[in-house]
N, C-alpha and C positions, 0 to 999 in steps of 0.2 A: 290362347283361345282355340277352341275347336268347334267344328260344325258337325251336325248329324243330318245326313241326307237320307230321307226315306219318305214315308207317306206324308209326314209333316216335317218340313225343314226347321231346325232349331240351332241356336248358337249358345254355347256354354262357356263359362269362364275357366273351367278346368277339365282335364281329361278324365279324372275319376268320376265326376258327376255324369259326364257325357256317356261313358261306357256303362255305368250303372243303369242309366235310363234308356239306353239303346235297346231296340227290339230286333229279333231276327229279321234279316233282309235289309237292315240299315247299315250305312257306312259312316263311321266317325272319322273326320278328316282333321289332321293337325294343321292349324292355320298360322301358328306362331313359329318363328324361326327355330327356337329351341324350347322343348318342354322338359322340365326336370321332374323325374319320377322319384319322389321321396318316400312313397309307400307302394306296396305291392298292388298290382292291378290284374284283372282277368278280362280277357276278350271273350264274351259269351258265344256259345254256338250260334251260328247264323249271322253274327255281327262281324263287320270288317273294320279294322283300324288301318286307315290310309295315312302313311307318312310320306308325303311327296318329296321329290328331289329338292334339295336346298333346305329341308327342315330336318330336325333330328330329335331323338329321344335321348336324354342323358339319364342313365339309370344309376341311382345312388347305391352305395354298398349295402348288401343285405336285402335289396329289393328284388322281388320275383315278378316276372311277366308270365302269366299263364295264358296260353293261346288255345282256346277251344273253338274259336272262330277262325278268322283270317287276319294275318298281319302282313 
């Protein structure tokens, strides 16, 4: 699970949807202990992906994380 904090707070069931729907100025925060990335993701310009201490992203082979915003 992840949360998007911005003009309107929201909770999403997966990181991919949260990042796709995030707008500039918003922060997507990983709430789950481990999030497995099975497909490539992009952090858009102006969007922040927050992975707090104690949480982690597990990146599968062949998956790319493109950071145009902030990780």
